[in-house]
C-alpha positions as CSV (number, residue, x, y, z in Angstrom):
1,I,37.4,66.6,-2.4
2,P,37.3,70.2,-1.2
3,F,34.0,72.0,-1.7
4,L,32.3,68.7,-2.6
5,E,32.8,66.2,0.2
6,D,34.4,68.1,3.1
7,S,31.2,69.5,4.7
8,E,30.7,68.6,8.4
9,N,27.5,66.7,7.6
10,N,29.0,64.7,4.8
11,M,32.0,63.7,6.9
12,E,29.8,62.6,9.8
13,D,27.5,60.7,7.4
14,V,30.4,58.8,5.9
15,I,31.9,57.9,9.2
16,R,28.6,56.9,10.8
17,K,27.7,54.8,7.8
18,S,31.2,53.2,7.8
19,K,30.7,52.2,11.4
20,E,27.3,50.8,10.7
21,A,28.7,48.8,7.8
22,G,31.3,47.2,10.1
23,A,34.4,49.3,9.5
24,D,37.1,48.7,12.1
25,F,39.2,51.9,11.4
26,L,39.4,55.1,9.4
27,L,42.5,56.3,7.8
28,F,43.1,60.0,7.2
29,S,44.9,61.5,4.2
30,P,45.8,65.0,3.3
31,G,43.1,65.1,0.8
32,L,43.0,65.5,-3.0
33,T,46.5,65.9,-4.5
34,M,46.8,68.1,-7.6
35,R,50.0,67.0,-9.4
36,D,50.8,67.2,-13.1
37,S,48.5,65.2,-15.4
38,Q,46.4,64.0,-12.4
39,A,45.4,67.6,-11.8
40,E,44.7,68.2,-15.5
41,F,42.6,65.1,-15.7
42,F,40.6,65.9,-12.6
43,L,40.0,69.5,-13.6
44,K,38.9,68.5,-17.1
45,K,36.4,66.0,-15.6
46,L,35.1,68.7,-13.3
47,K,34.8,71.2,-16.1
48,N,32.5,68.8,-18.0
49,S,30.4,68.0,-14.9
50,K,27.7,69.7,-12.9
51,Y,30.4,70.6,-10.4
52,K,32.3,73.0,-12.7
53,D,31.6,75.9,-10.3
54,I,34.1,74.5,-7.8
55,I,37.1,74.7,-10.1
56,K,38.0,78.3,-9.2
57,P,37.6,77.7,-5.4
58,I,39.8,74.6,-5.6
59,L,42.5,76.4,-7.6
60,N,42.4,79.3,-5.1
61,L,42.7,76.8,-2.2
62,Y,45.7,75.0,-3.7
63,K,47.4,78.0,-5.2
64,G,49.4,76.0,-7.6
65,K,50.6,73.5,-5.0
66,M,50.2,69.7,-5.0
67,Q,48.4,69.6,-1.7
68,P,46.0,71.9,0.1
69,P,47.4,74.2,2.7
70,S,48.3,72.7,6.1
71,D,45.6,74.8,8.0
72,Y,42.9,73.3,5.7
73,V,44.2,69.8,6.3
74,K,44.5,70.3,10.1
75,N,41.0,71.6,10.3
76,L,39.7,68.6,8.2
77,H,41.6,66.1,10.4
78,L,40.3,67.6,13.6
79,K,36.7,67.2,12.3
80,L,37.5,63.6,11.2
81,L,39.1,62.9,14.6
82,Y,36.0,64.2,16.4
83,H,33.6,62.1,14.4
84,S,35.9,59.0,14.6
85,E,35.9,59.3,18.4
86,K,32.1,60.0,18.4
87,Y,31.4,56.8,16.5
88,D,34.2,54.8,18.2
89,L,36.2,54.1,15.1
90,A,40.0,53.6,15.4
91,I,42.1,56.0,13.3
92,R,45.0,53.6,13.0
93,I,45.3,50.0,11.8
94,K,46.3,47.6,14.7
95,R,49.6,46.2,13.7
96,W,50.7,42.6,13.7
97,I,52.6,41.7,16.9
98,P,55.1,38.8,16.8
99,S,55.2,36.4,19.7
100,D,59.0,36.3,20.0
101,Y,61.4,38.8,21.7
102,R,60.1,41.6,19.4
103,K,56.6,41.5,21.0
104,W,57.1,44.3,23.4
105,N,59.4,46.2,21.0
106,Y,56.5,46.3,18.5
107,K,53.9,47.1,21.2
108,I,55.9,50.1,22.6
109,S,56.8,51.2,19.1
110,E,53.1,51.2,18.2
111,L,52.4,53.2,21.4
112,L,54.9,55.8,20.5
113,L,54.0,56.1,16.9
114,N,50.3,56.3,17.6
115,K,51.0,59.1,20.1
116,V,53.0,61.0,17.5
117,Y,50.3,60.5,14.9
118,L,47.5,61.6,17.3
119,D,49.4,64.6,18.6
120,N,50.2,65.6,15.0
121,L,46.5,65.5,14.1
122,K,45.5,67.6,17.1
123,T,48.3,70.2,17.0
124,G,49.9,70.0,13.5
125,K,53.3,69.4,15.2
126,S,55.3,66.2,15.0
127,N,57.6,64.9,17.8
128,K,60.4,63.6,15.6
129,T,62.4,62.3,18.6
130,M,59.5,60.1,19.6
131,M,58.8,59.1,16.1
132,W,62.4,57.9,15.6
133,A,62.4,56.2,19.0
134,G,59.4,54.2,17.9
135,L,60.9,53.4,14.5
136,N,64.3,52.4,15.9
137,L,62.6,50.2,18.5
138,N,61.3,48.0,15.6
139,N,64.9,47.1,14.8
140,L,66.2,46.4,18.3
141,E,67.8,43.0,18.4
142,E,66.7,42.2,21.9
143,S,63.5,42.7,23.9
144,I,63.0,46.2,25.3
145,L,62.0,44.4,28.5
146,D,65.5,43.1,29.0
147,V,66.9,46.6,28.3
148,Y,64.5,48.0,30.9
149,K,65.4,45.4,33.5
150,R,69.0,46.4,33.1
151,G,68.1,50.1,33.5
152,E,69.4,50.9,30.1
153,L,66.5,52.5,28.3
154,S,68.5,55.7,28.0
155,K,71.0,53.9,25.8
156,L,68.4,53.2,23.1
157,R,68.4,55.6,20.1
158,N,66.2,58.6,20.7
159,F,65.1,57.4,24.1
160,K,65.2,60.8,25.9
161,P,63.9,61.2,29.5
162,E,60.4,62.3,28.3
163,I,60.1,59.2,26.2
164,I,61.3,56.9,29.0
165,K,58.8,58.6,31.3
166,Y,56.0,58.0,28.8
167,V,56.7,54.2,28.2
168,K,57.7,53.3,31.7
169,P,54.2,52.8,33.0
170,Y,53.4,50.4,30.2
171,L,56.5,48.4,30.7
172,D,55.8,48.2,34.5
173,K,52.4,46.7,33.8
174,T,53.7,43.8,31.7
175,K,53.5,40.3,33.2
176,E,56.5,39.3,31.2
177,L,58.6,41.8,33.1
178,R,58.0,39.9,36.3
179,Q,58.4,36.4,34.8
180,R,61.6,34.6,35.7
181,K,63.7,32.8,33.0
182,G,65.9,29.8,33.0
183,L,67.0,28.5,36.4
184,D,65.5,31.5,38.1
185,K,62.1,30.2,37.3
186,F,62.6,27.3,39.7
187,L,64.5,29.1,42.5
């Protein structure tokens, strides 16, 4: 909550204590939303509390919008990212990875989507092409390893040269890429 919980010391304390309590990750959100009756309820509660002095600064920050301005959120996220890294707390939940042909699709998708998320936190800019490449990869009906072996990554939706360049080192490292299948296994 702006002006109550967003101080540098408070954020660091929360993250440090979360790590000490065994937290595996920390999720960021844009902060308090001020929409319709939710905003009215929150402001009424503040008005009747010892924190009534922050009502005006909050209203000035939000300027009638539902969320705080992007520069406030970006600054907050940079601080959270700094402390998350300092206390070795992940900022994304590790996703479930299937053991079938989708395994590497999901791994590479997670790699791309994590990069988009982290870059967005650091710069405030989102790489939509990379985001859609990651999302589309989740629905690919064959393994990305097979597509890569055929030299056809560029045929995948949103797989532009910069994305191929980014994922290629990860694909090259996979043991599955070098495994032989079927009769080739024995020859």
